[in-house]
N, C-alpha and C positions, 0 to 999 in steps of 0.2 A: 266467437264465444263458444266454448265447448261445454260449459256446465252452467246452465241458466239458474239452477237452484243455488249453487255456490255464489254466483254473481249477485243474485238478489238478496241472499242472506247477509253477505258482507256489506252490500249497499245500504240495507236497512239499518245495520249496526252503525255504519258511518253517519247516516242521517240523524239517528238518535243522539250520537255523540256530539255532532255539531250543534244540535238544538240545546243540549244540556250545557255545553261549554259557553255558547253564546249567551244563554240565560244567566250564567254565572257572571259574565262580564257586565251585563246590564244591571245586575244587582250590586255592582261596585267593586268586584274583584279585578285585579290588574295582573298582567304578566310582568314579572320582574325582569330587570336587565342586569347584565354584568359588564363591567368596563375592563377590557383587556388592553394592556400596553406592551409594546415590544420595541426595541431599538430600531431605528430606521436611518436613512441617509441624512435626514435633517433633524434628528433628535428622536424622542419617543413618540410613536404613533399609537393613537388610542382608537378603539372601536367598541360600540355597544352591541352586545349579543342578547337577543331575547331568550329568556330561559323557559321556552315553551315546553320542553320535556319535563322540567320540574313542575310546571303548572298542571300538566296532565297527570303526572304521578300523584300529586296531592289529591286528585279527584278520581283516582282509578277505582276505588271501592264503590263509588256511586256509579261509575261507568259500567263496571262489571255486573252490577245489579240490574242493568237495563234488560227488558224482556228479550231484545234482539241479540244479546250477547251469547246466550246459551245456544240459540239457533245457529249463529255464525260459527261458534266453536264446533258444533256437531257437524256442520257442512264441511268445514275445513278438515276435520278428522286427522288421520295420520300424515296428511300432507304438511301439517304444521312443522314437523321436524326438519324436512327438507328446506322449507322457507326460512326457518330460523338459522339453519346452518349457512345458507347463502347470504343472509343478512348479517352474519357475524355475531349472532346473539345466542347465548347458551340456552339450552332447554329443548324439550321435545313436545311439550303440550300446546294445545290450541290457544290457551289464554295468553301466554307471552307472545305468541305469534300475532294475535290480534293487537296486542300492545305495540309490537314492532311495526305493524301496518299503520297505526296512527302516527308514529314518528315519520313515516314516509309521506303521509298525507299533510302533515303540518310541520314543516322544517323551519324553525325559528320564525314563527309568525305571531302576531298579536291579535288576530281576528280569526274566528272559527266558523265563518260561513262555509257551507258545504262546497268543496272544490270539485265540481263535476268532472272536468277534464282530467284533473290530476288523479281522481279516483279511478278512472278508466285505465290510466297508465299503470297505476299500482296493481290493479286487478290483473292486467295483462301479464305482469311479472309473476303473480301467483299462479296463473294458468300455465305459463311456460315451465315454471318450477314443477308443477304437478304432472303435466301431461306430455311435454315434449321429450323428456328423457335425457336431453343434453341441453346445456346452456353455454353461451360464449362467456369466457372469463378472461380478465385482463389484470396484469400486475405491472405497475410503473414505478420507476425510481429515478430521481434526477442524478445527472453526472456533472456537478459543478466543475468548471474549467475547460470543458470540452466544447469545441466549435466544429460545425459541419459546413462543408461547402454547398450541400444541398439539403432539402428539408427532411429526407428520409433515406435510410440505408437498411435494406433487408439483409439479415445475417443468417437466415435459414431456420427451419423448424420452429416458426412462430416468434423468433427473436428479431428485434429491430432496434435501430436508433432513430429517434424522431425529435424534431424541434418542438419543444413543449408548447409553444404558442399556437401550434396548429391543433392541439387537442383542447378544444374550447370547453369541454365539460369536465376536464381534469381538475383536481383540487388546486387552488392557487398556490398552496405551500409547495406543491410538486413542481411548479412551473417558474415561479418568480422568486428572485432573491429578496424582494420586498413585497410579500403577498398582500399586505394591507392596501397598499396603493397600486398593486399590480404594475410595478414599474421596474426599471433596470433591464438588464439583458435576460431574456428567458433562458432557462436551462435546456440542455438536450436531455431527453428522457430515454432510459433503457426500458424497452417494452417487451413483455412476454404475453402472447395471446394464445389461448387454448380453448377447445371445446371440451367441457367436462360433463360427466353424468350428474344428475341431481343429487345422488347419494355420495358424491365425492367432495372433499374439501377444496377450497381455492388453492391453486398451484403456487403457494407462496414459497415453500421449501425449494422447489425446482427453480423458481425465479431468483432466490437468494444465491444459489450455487452458480447459475449461469450469468447473473449480473456481475458477480465477483470475478468470474473468468474473463469477462469482457474488460474489466478494469485492469486485470493482470496483463492481458495482451496489449492494451494501450501503453502501459508503463514499460513493457519490454520492447515495444516497437520503436519508440523514440522518446526523448525527454520532453517534459512539459508538466504543467500543473493541472492535474485531473484527479478527481476522487469520486467516491460514491456517497450520495447523501445518506444521512442517518436513518431515514424512513422510506418505506415503500408504501404504495396504496394499491388495494386490490378491490375488485368487485365482480359480481356475476351479472351478466345481462345489463339491465338498467338499474341495478340495485345501488345501495348506498356504498360509497367509498369507505374502505376499512384500512386505517393506518397500521403498519407493522414495522417494528424495529429491525434494522439491518445490521447494526453494530458498526457502521462505517463512520463517515464524517471526519476524515483526516484533513489536515491543513493544506491549503493551496500554496505551493512554493514555486516560484518561477513564472515563466510565460504561459499563457493559455495553450492548450493542446489542440491544434487544428488538424482535422482529418480531411485531406484533400481527395479529390476524385481518383487520381492515379494510385493513391495508397489504399483505397477501399478493399480491393481484392486481396492484397497482402495481409491486411489486418484480419480479414475474414479467414484466411488460411491459418494464421497464427492462432486464432480462437479455436478453430477445429483441431489443430495440433494439440493445444492444451487440453482439449476435451478427451483426446485419445491417449495422451501420455500419462504415465504413473510416476510423477516426480516426488518420491518420498526420500527418506534418509537424508544424507548430506545435502543433496541438491534441493530437496524440499525445504530444509532448514535455511539454506542460503537464500532461496527465493523469498521466504517469509521475512528474513532480515532485510532484504532489498526493498520489499514493499513497506516495511516499517520505516525505513529511511525516507521513502518517497512521501510519507505522511507527516514527517516532522515539520515543525514550524520554522526552524532555523537550519541553515546549512551545516553549522558546526554540530548541531544535535544529530543530524543525519550521518555525519562522517563516521562515527563509531559503528553504526549499523552496517554501512558499506564495507568497512574494514573487517568487521566480524564475518561478513559474507565471504570476503576474499580469503580470510584465514581458513574458513571451512572448505572452500573449493580447492585451495592449493595446499592443504595440510600444513598450515602455519601455526600449529598449536604449541610446538616445543621451540627451544632456542634455535635448533638447526633449521627447522621449517621457517621460522620467522626471518632468519638471516637470508634465506634463499627466496622468500616470497616475492620481493620486488623484481628480482632477476627473472623468475619464472613468469610473472605476469607480463613483463616486457617481452619475453620470448613469444608469448601467446598473442599479444595484442599489438605489437609493433613490428615494423620491418627491421631487418638486421641493423641498418645504419641508424635507426632511431631508438634502439634499445637502451643505450646508456642514458640519453636524456629522460626517457620515460622511467627508467629505474630510479633516477634521481628524484623525479617528481613524486613517485610513490613513497620514497623514503621521507620526503618533505611532508607528505600527508600524514605519515605516522608521527613525525615530529610535531605537526600541528595538533594531532589528537593529544599528545602528551602535554602540549602547551595549554590546550583548552581544559584538560583535567586539572592541571596545576593552577589555573586561574592567573597566569602571568600578566604583566603589564605590556603596554604597547612597545616600549623600548626592548623588553625581553623578547617580544615577538620578532622584532627585526634581527636581534642577535641570533635567535634560534632558527627562524625560517627564512629570513631575508625579506625581500620586497615582493615576494609572490603573493597574489591575491588569495585569501582563504577560500572565497567562493569558487575561483577557478580550479583550485586544487580539489575541492569536494566534487565539482562537476566532472572533472577528469576521472576521479575514482568511480563515481556513479556510472559513467559511461562504460568504463572497463568492466564493472560488474554486470551491467546490462548486456554487453556484448558476449561475455562468457556464458551467462545463463541462456540467452537466446540461442547461441550456437550449439550448446549442449542439447537443449530442448528440441531444436530442429535437426539434430543428428550430424551437424557439421564437425563437432568435436566430441571425442570420447569423454564420458563422465569422469574418468580418472585423469583430471587435468594436470596433476603433479607429474605423472610419468609422461604425459604428452609434452609438457614443457621441457622436461629433462631430455627427451629425444630430440627436440628441436635444438637445444643447446649443444648436444653432442655432435650434431651434424653441422653446427655453425662453423664458418671459416674465420670468424673474428677471434683474434687471440684474447686470452684472459690474462689480465695483469696480475702477476705474483710478486709481492714485495719481500725481498730477503733482508733480514735484519741480523746484526751481530748479537748473538744470544750468549756469549761467553760471560764469565763472571765480571770482568772489568771492561768497560768501554775505553776507547782511546783517550777521551777526555779525563776519565777517572785515573787512568794510568799516568797521564801527564801531571795531574795534580799531585799524585803520590810522589813522583820523581822530583818535582819542584820542592816539595816539603822536605824530602830527605836531603836534598842539596843544601837547603837553607840551614838545616840542623847541623850538617857537617862543617859548614863554614863558621858557625858560631861556636863550635866546640874547640877546646884546646887539649888535644891528646898528649900525654906524657911520653908516649912512645908510639912508634909507627906500628899500627895493627893492621895486618892484612885483612882486607874486606872481601867478603864472599862475592862471587860474581853475581850480576843481575840475572834473575830468572828469565829464561828465554820465553818471550811472548810471541805466539804465532801471529803472522800477518792476517788481516781480515780476508775473508774468502773472496776469490775472484768472482767476477760477474758470471752468472749462469745464463747460458743462452742456448736454446734449442729451437727446432723448427716449430714446435707446438706452443711454446710459452714465451711471453715477453717479460723479462726479469728486470726490475728496477732496483738499484742499490740505494739504501736509505742513507741520510746524512749521518755524520759522525756523532751527532748529538743523541741518536737513539741508543738506549741502554739495554735493549732487549731484542732478541731475534732468533735466528736459527743458524746452525753450523752445518755446512755441507758434509754429507756422509758418503763413504765409498759404496754404501748400499743403494744409493740413488741410481735407479736404472729406468729412465723415462722411456715409455713405449707408447704404441697407438691403441692399446687395449683399454676401453673405458672402465673395465672392471678393476684396473689397477688403482683407481682413485676413489676417495671417500665421498666425493661430491661432484656434481656435473660441472664440467669445464667447457 
């Protein structure tokens, strides 16, 4: 004990408060209760809460008039501001600090006998706040969906992942999916521990940034259902836990995310890399879209987010870019022999998006997409976006993915199929129909004299098959009514600049 005067002044005030409140109970007053209910695994779970804070508030005017109140306020002095700040209570004066101390002495109780042992604990908090200069602070937030192979993983600089069940004094809402019954699987907690000066706020802002970075790293590392809870809890030393909104709370879609021991170092390196990188602009926008997709409740809802991320990364905003997107993605994410199948799968994913937007029937789905599973298509696109983002952030790929893909395609040895079609005014089928009609008209007519007929216009034969070392040309069926006519200006060479698109 460093300040006997302060200790005795606060103790005298607490003793008089206990006597007054106990007398109030004996005179017939009662502490009210509130019934809370929330959904649980077996229905709605109910719990009674003693409204102790309300009971004390209603009698605060009588409590502040006690002779010991002024002496306690004077002894606390300017230390009241630091105590209030660490308790998460607004104000700088001694009176609200004494009121906050009573909440620490009587948390949800129905009897006000003087709690000697608890008073000494609360007073120790006050002394550490006033005289130690620094206090240990902690911020925790649950990561639903995450499983660990061991109880704790240190990530450096005060950041760690811990199985919530091991933190026995943490709020039940931070640990259990069913906090009323304290049942179900306990959450893994993201934990930030700091030593702070008594004149500093709790490190909630730092925790919010670093917790979000951990979540991003987990999502980029491999697939799985993991998210950040909507709330964090913070406290200084042994003070009261203070809830803070994080703005998270996305849906869990897919299998739980298991972090194995061999993966721990890689995940730690990815978190450090994200802390050092400056991923703004197109890359930052695509990363945000990817994480939006990870938080969607349904696979089909996530698909558009993933495809928007791809359009951003591969410059697929106009018609030309969209036409080349699937080929460019296949060049970056598949071996040469697997590019055509992957290109086809990406095209099916875009067809699935159009189907979802149009709200078609099951029969229409089979006609448009075929028998492919929509979930499999979404997961393949998600994994492609994950791979591109991770490789760019790690420096394995240049951020200009469009030109990187075009370079790969230009170096590719696989031929590109070009389809030549007859683009002249009349197709063979049309010319045949015209000739048959003319023949029928001539046979039905009865000319009075022989009239010389003009010769049939000469129709050039269809172009011969074009074949070069660089291109594989396939001639279309005679049914096609549109195409191209070979030109004498065609001069195929090996210069990529001679062509308007990567081949």
